[in-house]
C-alpha positions as CSV (number, residue, x, y, z in Angstrom):
1,R,7.1,7.1,9.3
2,Y,3.7,7.7,7.9
3,K,3.9,11.4,8.6
4,V,7.4,11.3,7.2
5,L,5.8,10.2,3.9
6,G,2.7,12.1,4.1
7,E,-0.9,12.0,3.5
8,S,-2.0,10.6,0.1
9,T,-4.7,11.5,-2.2
10,G,-4.1,8.0,-3.9
11,C,-7.0,6.2,-2.1
12,A,-10.4,5.6,-4.0
13,G,-12.4,6.4,-1.0
14,D,-13.7,3.0,-0.7
15,G,-11.4,1.8,2.2
16,L,-9.3,-0.3,0.0
17,G,-6.2,1.9,-0.5
18,G,-4.8,2.6,-3.9
19,T,-1.5,2.3,-5.8
20,L,1.3,3.2,-3.3
21,A,-1.4,4.6,-1.0
22,S,-2.5,2.7,2.0
23,E,-5.8,3.2,4.0
24,V,-4.7,2.7,7.6
25,Y,-6.8,1.3,10.4
26,A,-6.4,1.1,14.1
27,F,-8.1,-1.3,16.4
28,L,-8.7,1.2,19.1
29,D,-12.4,1.7,17.6
30,Y,-11.7,0.0,14.2
31,S,-11.7,3.3,12.4
32,A,-9.7,4.5,9.4
33,L,-6.7,6.8,10.1
34,G,-6.9,8.2,6.7
35,C,-4.9,7.5,3.5
36,W,-1.1,7.6,3.8
37,A,1.7,7.6,1.2
38,H,3.5,4.2,0.8
39,V,7.0,3.9,-0.7
40,N,8.2,0.6,-2.1
41,G,10.9,-0.6,0.3
42,S,9.6,1.3,3.3
43,S,9.8,0.0,6.7
44,A,6.7,1.6,7.9
45,L,4.5,-1.5,6.8
46,S,5.0,-5.1,5.7
47,S,2.8,-7.2,3.6
48,L,0.8,-9.9,5.4
49,E,-0.2,-11.4,2.3
50,G,0.3,-15.3,2.5
51,S,0.9,-15.1,6.4
52,D,-2.4,-16.6,7.1
53,D,-4.8,-18.9,5.4
54,L,-7.4,-15.9,5.5
55,L,-5.2,-14.1,2.8
56,S,-4.8,-17.0,0.4
57,E,-7.0,-15.6,-2.3
58,D,-5.9,-13.1,-4.7
59,A,-6.0,-9.8,-3.1
60,A,-7.8,-8.0,-6.0
61,S,-10.6,-10.4,-5.9
62,R,-11.0,-11.3,-2.4
63,E,-14.5,-10.5,-0.6
64,Y,-14.5,-8.3,2.7
65,P,-10.7,-7.5,2.4
66,I,-11.1,-5.2,5.3
67,V,-12.6,-7.7,7.6
68,L,-9.9,-10.4,6.5
69,C,-7.1,-8.1,7.0
70,A,-8.3,-7.0,10.5
71,S,-8.8,-10.6,11.6
72,V,-5.2,-11.5,10.4
73,A,-3.9,-8.5,12.1
74,A,-5.6,-9.4,15.3
75,R,-4.4,-13.0,15.2
76,Q,-0.9,-11.7,14.8
77,A,-1.4,-9.5,17.7
78,L,-0.7,-6.2,15.4
79,P,-2.0,-2.8,16.8
80,G,-3.6,-2.0,13.3
81,F,-3.6,-2.8,9.7
82,A,-3.5,-1.2,6.2
83,I,-5.2,-1.9,3.0
84,Q,-3.5,-1.1,-0.2
85,A,-4.1,-1.5,-3.9
86,G,-7.8,-2.5,-3.6
87,G,-7.2,-5.3,-1.1
88,E,-3.6,-6.2,-0.3
89,C,-3.2,-6.5,3.6
90,W,-0.3,-4.8,5.3
91,G,0.9,-4.1,8.8
92,N,3.6,-4.7,11.4
93,G,4.1,-4.5,15.2
94,G,5.5,-1.0,15.2
95,M,3.2,0.6,12.7
96,M,1.4,2.7,15.3
97,S,4.5,4.2,16.7
98,S,5.8,4.9,13.0
99,Y,2.2,6.7,12.4
100,E,3.1,9.0,15.0
């Protein structure tokens, strides 16, 4: 699904994504896979906000959003995760097959 929607220039370059753009990470070596377009209602990613106590703070003001999102995704046995809009945590079990 990522390649269908295409790469995006909507990320700020700080690793935290942007509006309707997600910085996508994989756990293989915890490296960014780039900035990919995100469409509201897309099945490629699901919000992980509120799914874990680590994500209880407001996404825009949380410290270390990448580390927290990675931790939540690992706890949920997800293959990767994405950061959108400056700190929102996204992912799902099929996201890496959607990436391809």
